[in-house]
C-alpha positions in Angstrom: -3.3 -5.1 19.8 0.2 -3.5 19.9 2.6 -4.2 17.1 5.7 -6.3 17.7 9.2 -5.4 16.6 10.1 -6.9 13.3 13.5 -7.8 14.7 14.3 -8.5 18.3 17.1 -6.4 19.8 20.5 -7.9 18.8 18.9 -10.4 16.5 20.4 -11.2 13.1 18.0 -9.9 10.5 19.0 -12.6 8.1 17.7 -15.3 10.4 15.4 -13.6 12.9 12.4 -12.4 10.9 9.5 -12.4 13.4 5.9 -11.7 12.5 4.8 -8.3 13.7 1.2 -9.1 12.9 -0.4 -12.2 14.4 -3.8 -11.1 13.3 -4.2 -12.6 10.0 -4.9 -16.3 10.5 -8.5 -17.0 9.4 -8.7 -19.5 12.2 -7.2 -17.2 14.9 -9.2 -15.8 17.8 -11.0 -12.6 17.3 -8.6 -10.8 19.7 -5.7 -11.4 17.4 -7.3 -9.9 14.3 -5.4 -7.2 12.4 -6.1 -3.8 14.0 -6.3 -2.1 10.7 -8.9 -4.4 9.2 -11.8 -2.1 10.2 -10.3 0.7 8.1 -10.6 -1.5 5.1 -14.2 -2.3 5.8 -14.9 1.3 4.9 -13.6 0.9 1.4 -16.1 0.3 -1.3 -16.0 0.4 -5.1 -15.8 4.0 -6.2 -19.0 5.3 -7.7 -19.1 4.9 -11.5 -18.9 8.2 -13.3 -21.2 8.4 -16.4 -18.3 10.0 -18.2 -15.1 8.4 -16.8 -12.5 11.0 -16.0 -9.3 10.6 -18.0 -7.8 13.9 -17.3 -4.2 13.7 -16.0 -4.0 15.5 -12.7 -1.2 17.9 -11.8 0.6 16.8 -8.7 -0.5 18.8 -5.6 1.3 21.5 -3.8 3.1 20.4 -0.7 0.8 19.3 2.0 -2.3 19.0 -0.2 -3.6 15.5 -0.7 -4.4 14.7 -4.3 -7.0 12.2 -5.7 -6.1 10.7 -9.1 -9.0 9.1 -10.9 -8.1 5.9 -12.8 -10.7 5.4 -15.5 -12.1 2.1 -16.8 -10.1 2.8 -20.0 -6.9 3.2 -18.1 -7.5 -0.1 -16.3 -8.5 -2.1 -19.5 -5.5 -0.8 -21.4 -3.1 -1.1 -18.5 -2.4 2.6 -19.1 -0.3 4.2 -16.4 -0.3 7.7 -18.0 -2.5 9.0 -15.2 0.6 8.7 -12.9 2.9 10.5 -15.4 2.9 13.9 -13.5 4.2 12.1 -10.5 6.8 10.2 -12.5 8.2 13.5 -13.7 8.8 14.8 -10.2 12.3 14.7 -8.8 12.9 12.0 -6.2 13.2 14.5 -3.4 9.8 15.9 -4.4 8.3 12.5 -4.4 9.6 11.9 -0.9 8.1 15.2 0.2 4.7 14.0 -1.0 4.8 10.8 1.0 1.3 9.7 2.0 -0.4 12.4 -0.2 -1.7 10.4 -3.2 -5.1 8.8 -3.4 -6.2 6.5 -6.3 -9.9 6.3 -7.1 -10.9 3.6 -9.6 -13.9 4.6 -11.8 -14.9 1.0 -12.6 -18.3 -0.1 -13.8 -19.7 -2.5 -11.2 -23.3 -3.7 -10.8 -25.1 -2.8 -7.6 -25.4 -6.5 -6.7 -21.7 -7.2 -7.2 -20.3 -7.5 -3.7 -16.7 -7.5 -4.6 -14.2 -5.1 -3.0 -11.7 -3.4 -5.4 -8.9 -5.8 -4.4 -11.2 -8.7 -5.5 -11.6 -7.4 -9.1 -9.0 -9.0 -11.4 -8.8 -6.0 -13.8 -8.0 -3.6 -11.0 -5.5 -5.9 -9.4 -3.7 -6.3 -12.8 -3.5 -2.5 -13.3 -2.2 -2.1 -9.7 0.4 -4.8 -10.2 1.7 -3.1 -13.3 1.8 0.3 -11.5 3.6 -1.2 -8.6 6.1 -3.0 -10.8 6.9 0.2 -12.8 6.8 2.6 -9.8 7.8 0.8 -6.6 7.9 4.2 -4.8 4.1 4.3 -5.3 3.6 2.7 -1.8 5.4 5.7 -0.3 3.0 8.2 -2.0 -0.3 6.5 -1.1 -2.4 8.0 1.5 -2.5 5.9 4.7 -5.2 7.0 7.1 -8.1 6.1 4.9 -6.8 2.7 3.9 -5.3 3.5 0.4 -2.0 1.9 1.2 -3.7 -1.2 2.7 -5.9 -1.6 -0.3 -2.8 -1.3 -2.6 -1.1 -4.1 -0.7 -4.2 -6.2 -1.0 -3.9 -5.7 -4.7 -0.5 -7.3 -4.5 -1.0 -10.2 -2.1 -3.4 -13.1 -1.6 -5.9 -12.3 1.1 -9.3 -13.1 2.4 -12.1 -10.7 2.9 -15.4 -10.7 4.8 -17.9 -7.9 5.5 -17.6 -8.6 9.2 -13.9 -9.0 9.6 -12.3 -7.0 6.8 -9.2 -8.1 5.0 -6.6 -10.6 6.3 -3.3 -11.6 4.7 -1.3 -14.7 5.4 1.3 -13.5 7.9 4.3 -14.9 6.0 3.2 -13.2 2.8 2.7 -9.8 4.3 6.0 -10.0 6.3 8.0 -11.0 3.2 6.3 -8.2 1.2 6.9 -5.4 3.6 10.5 -6.5 4.3 11.3 -6.7 0.6 9.7 -3.3 0.0 11.7 -1.7 2.8 14.9 -3.1 1.2 13.9 -1.8 -2.2 12.9 1.7 -1.2 15.7 2.2 1.2 18.1 1.3 -1.6 16.2 3.6 -4.0 16.5 6.5 -1.5 20.2 5.9 -1.1 20.8 5.8 -4.8 19.1 9.3 -5.0 21.1 10.7 -2.1 18.0 10.7 0.1 17.1 9.4 3.5 13.6 7.9 3.5 13.8 5.7 6.6 11.3 7.9 8.5 8.7 7.6 5.8 9.3 3.9 5.4 8.9 3.4 9.2 5.6 5.2 9.0 4.5 3.0 6.1 5.4 -0.1 8.0 3.5 1.1 11.0 0.3 1.4 9.0 0.7 -2.3 8.0 1.1 -3.3 11.6 4.9 -3.3 12.1 7.2 -1.6 14.5 10.7 -1.6 13.2 13.4 -2.4 15.7 16.4 0.0 15.2 18.5 -3.0 14.4 16.6 -3.3 11.1 18.3 -0.1 9.8 21.7 -0.5 11.5 22.1 -3.8 9.8 21.9 -2.0 6.4 24.6 0.6 7.3 
């Protein structure tokens, strides 16, 4: 299924929000399911380390993806210190590392527990706090393996099944991505940076093609 423009050419963005994903209605036909759902089916709870890793990782060199392990203690204490090295980067450096951060939750989970990470309340709470403190986190998260999609699932109501993957209510996802585009575009401007290319790539992973009128409306 191809993505649809978020705004039709010439449309008023204030009144013409149109869903770019028609895939997320649980009652919808199979042919309309979200094309990225299969990527999320590959996600599973991270293996539990016998000694949870709490070492703060140094941000990677440019071009090298980095995995940050979020230990069970970090999660229980809502401790965001594992992200501190990234917080200390200049905004331009953060933007250069777009799509290069992977979060791995080291969370104890029984073998018979079928829940996905986004269905575990403690992980969702930690992710909500991280997202509230660092809204640019969505720009950093790796995209091709489903990291970004999993993070969005931490933020929004969704349904999940082993056969069909994750599905959001279309209105919820559309409002979330539109709000995030506004927030991060404003953040980039405040730092004297242009991040529209990275934001467009982020939106594409979530099933949206941005019509050029989306950005020109903000100029």
